[in-house]
Structure formats: structure tokens, C-alpha cells
C-alpha positions as CSV (number, residue, x, y, z in Angstrom):
1,M,88.0,92.4,68.1
2,S,89.0,95.9,69.3
3,R,88.8,98.9,67.3
4,R,91.9,100.5,65.8
5,R,92.6,103.9,67.2
6,D,93.8,106.7,64.9
7,P,97.4,107.5,65.8
8,N,96.8,111.2,65.5
9,D,94.1,110.9,68.1
10,L,96.4,109.2,70.6
11,E,99.0,111.8,69.9
12,R,96.6,114.6,70.5
13,L,95.4,113.1,73.7
14,Y,98.9,112.5,74.9
15,E,99.9,116.1,74.1
16,A,96.8,117.3,76.0
17,I,97.9,115.2,79.1
18,Q,101.4,116.7,78.8
19,E,100.1,120.2,78.6
20,N,97.5,119.7,81.5
21,P,98.8,117.1,83.8
22,G,96.8,116.1,86.9
23,Q,93.5,116.2,85.1
24,R,90.9,113.5,84.9
25,A,89.6,111.8,81.7
26,S,86.5,114.0,81.7
27,F,88.5,117.1,81.4
28,F,90.4,115.8,78.3
29,A,87.0,114.7,76.9
30,R,85.7,118.2,77.0
31,L,89.0,119.7,75.9
32,L,89.2,117.6,72.9
33,K,85.3,117.6,72.3
34,W,85.2,113.8,72.4
35,P,82.8,111.6,74.2
36,R,84.4,110.6,77.7
37,S,84.2,106.9,76.6
38,K,86.5,107.6,73.7
39,V,89.2,109.0,76.1
40,T,88.7,106.1,78.6
41,R,88.9,103.5,75.8
42,A,92.0,105.2,74.3
43,L,94.1,105.2,77.6
44,P,95.2,101.5,77.2
45,D,96.1,102.1,73.6
46,L,98.4,105.0,74.5
47,E,100.6,102.4,76.3
48,D,100.5,100.1,73.3
49,H,101.8,103.0,71.1
50,G,104.7,103.9,73.6
51,Y,103.0,106.8,75.3
52,L,103.4,106.1,79.0
53,L,101.1,107.6,81.6
54,S,100.6,107.3,85.4
55,E,97.2,107.7,87.1
56,D,96.8,108.4,90.7
57,E,94.4,107.1,93.2
58,K,91.9,109.8,92.2
59,G,92.0,109.1,88.4
60,R,94.3,112.0,87.5
61,L,96.5,111.4,84.6
62,F,100.1,112.4,84.4
63,P,102.7,111.8,81.7
64,F,105.2,109.3,82.9
65,R,108.5,110.5,83.9
66,K,111.4,108.3,85.0
67,P,112.4,109.4,88.6
68,W,116.2,109.4,87.9
69,K,115.7,112.0,85.3
70,K,115.1,114.9,87.8
71,K,116.1,118.4,86.7
């Protein structure tokens, strides 16, 4: 059975990713003062809660944006 994540933690993580796109999980762990494993385990939970991310081949995280909504 998986652990339930605090929705506030997930929101904080997603906001940090929005403010600092292109960083790796270790960066967000240092920023939020969390163990890196907590960030890594939270990433799949973000999608389950409706926070969509994309990750490139180098492990950098970006908030998911739909390509047809260009400004």
C-alpha cells in the first residue's frame, strides 16, 4: 500500500517546478528542504492529482503546456 501524500506538499512542489522550470529533482529537494527520495516519490502522485509535468532525457522537469496554447 502506498503512502498518502499531503496535497499541500504536492502543490508546493508543483509551484516550485513552475517557478524554476528545467531543474532536476535534486534541485527541488534542496529548494524545499526535503529528502530527494520524497521528491522522486511525489512525482507520480502529482499526475494523479492533476498536476501534469514533462521530463526531458536529462531528467529536467517542466510544467506541461499544451502546444496549441502558444502566446
